[in-house]
N, C-alpha and C positions, 0 to 999 in steps of 0.2 A: 504493499501498500504505499502509495507518493506522501511524502512528509506534508502536514498542514502548512501552508504558507499565508502571511498576512502582508495586503498590499495598502500601503499606507498612500494618499495623495495629497500634497500639499498644495498643489494647484491644478486644476481642470474644472470640467462642467460641474463636480461636487467635489468637496474635499472630505477628507475622514479615512476610515479604515474599512478594507474592502475583504472578504474571506475568499473569492475566486478571482481568477485572473478576467473571466469575461465580463464582471462587474467593474474591474478597475478599467480594461479595456475601453468600456462603454464611457470613462470619464477623462480619459487622456488621449485616445485616437483621434489624431488632427486636431489636437489642440496645440496652438504654438505657444512654446514655454511651459509647457505640462511639466510638473515635477513629482516624481513617483519612485518609490521603491517598496522592496520585498523584504520581508522580515520572516523568520522563523518563528517569533513569537509576538505576540498583542502587547505587551510589554514593551518589547525592541520598538516596533511600530510607533506608540503612542509618545514614546521618549523623543523619536526621530522629528515628531510633528509638534512635539512642545518646544523642541529647540529651533523650531522656525523651518524645518524641513529644507535644509540645504544638503547639497551634495558636499562632500569632504572635501574634494580639489575643484578647483575652477579648471575648464578646459582650456588646454595650453596648444602649441604648434609642436609638430613632430619636431624631435631633436635628432641629430645626426651621431653617428658613431663618438663623434669627440666630445659630447655631452655626456656619453656614459650612463646608463640606467643603475640604479642601486643594486647589489648583490641580492636584496631580499627579492625584488622583482625577477632577477633573472632566475632565481630559484624555482619560481611558478611554472612548471613543465621545462625551464630550462630555455624558453621560446617566449616571443612576442605576443602576447594572446590579441588579436583581431577579431572584431565581428563584423559581418556586412549584412545588407538588405536592400531589398529592391521592391517597389511597387508601382503598379500602373492602373487607374481609376477606370474601371470598365472595360480594361484590356482588350485591344489597345485603348489609350488616351492619356491623358496628360499622366506623365510617370515621374516617381522621385528616386535618387539613390544614396545609401547612407553608411557611414563606416565610424565605429568606434573603436580606436587604440588605447589599449590600457597600458600607458607609460608610467614609469616611476613614479612622476607628481601628478597623477590623474588621469582621467579619461580625456583624449583628444577626439572631436566630434568633426566630422566631414560629411558634407550634403550636397546635393543640386538636384535640378530638374529639368524636365523638356515637356512642350506644350503637348506633344505626342508621342507614343514611345510603345513596348509592351514591357510586360513584366518580368520576362526571361532578360531581355536585353537591360534592365536596370538591376538584375542580380548580377551580369557579368560585368556591367560598368562599374558595380559597387566594389567588385573584387579587383578590378584592373586600378581603381583610386586609391584602394588600400596598399596594394603593391607598390604603385609610385610614390607612395608616400614613405613608405618603411625601407625601400630599396636602398638606402643609404644609411640607415641604423647600424646595421651591423650585426644585428641577431636574427638568427632563423624565427618564422613568424608560424603561427598555428591559427590559420585563419577559418573562423567559423561561420557557417552559413547554414539557411535551412532550405536551399536550393538545392534538391537532387540531381536537376539539369546540370548544374556548376560542377557538383562534386563528382558525379557520375563522368561527365565530361573530360574531367581532368584524370582524376584515380583510375578510371578503367581504360583510359587510353582514347577513348571515343575521339575527342578532339584531334588528337595527333593523325589519326587515322584518315580523317575527315581532309586534313590538310594535306597528306601524303596524296590523296586521290583528287586532288585540286576542288577541294571542299564541296565533294559528292559523298552520300552515304552510302553503304554498302549495296543500296537496293537502287542505287543511279542517282538517286532524287537529289535535290540542292540541300547541303547542310545551311539550317539558317543562322544567321547572325554572324557570318563566317569574319567581318569586319572586326568584330570585338572579339571572337575567338583568336583571330590572330594576335592581335594585340594581348591577349591575357598570356597564350601559349610562351610569348616572347618573355615578358616577364617572369613566368613561372621557371624559364630556363636559365633566367639570370639570377633572380632572387631565390635563396633557399626558404622553400615555404610547403607546409603541409596544410589541409584541408580535412575540415571535420565538419559532418553535417550534424545540426542540431533541430530539435522539432521546434518549430515556429508556435509562437503565443502556449507557450508551456511553462513559464515563470521562470525562464532565463532571463536577470535583469538586461542586459547589453543586448542580446537579441529584440528583447521589447524596446529599447532605446532606439535602435537603430529601425526598427517598424515604424514608431512612432515620427522618426526624422523623417523617414522618407512617404511618408504619407502628407504630413504638414507640408513638405516640399512639392510635392505633387498638387496640393490642393491650395498652393500658394498664386494660383495663374501664372505658370512659367511661360516666358516667352522664346526661351532658346529652342533652336530645333536639332533634334537628333538626325542629322544626316542621313546615316546610315538607314535609319527606318524609313523616313520620308522619300529618299532618293529610290529605296528598292520599291 
């Protein structure tokens, strides 16, 4: 049986403590500036709200290897922990991508959006943006995503096979999103990284944060053009 969680919402449609993720998600999804956090006990959740519901660290820019992360942070799996997510409203429709990089001095958040795109393209672009941000860090990255499309494409070698066949699948049909797969494969071959699938909307704090950022960006009337999608 999964351990019970308590979700504290300090800024959202409604504030307070909620006992399930769907209840919490209703209060924060798509809300710009939403602040929420999961806890193992109600007492911890109440204390966080009483203390103002602020995150321990403010987001900061990605540091280079010269800035060196602390030994304590390196000890977390020995890797730099990265979370990504992508979203497309109505798919296809306005879409957003988001990245959370857990640095030694707090989470670094990156996000962006396009006026029309697809969910899979935003999942791919989030991974690309993440690896571009950490490629000079000097640490191996453990990249978390809830996209089976991305994880299987990399870990099972599908994307490399598509590229070898001129971006054709084994059945001869065109492999979609070849422009983004090409960029991601190029980065994976240069940046030390492993991919880990995580279940979406299952209480993972940083996966949920990425989802919230990506959805909010997509809802913020983006005007940027995803040329790879609209040209196709």
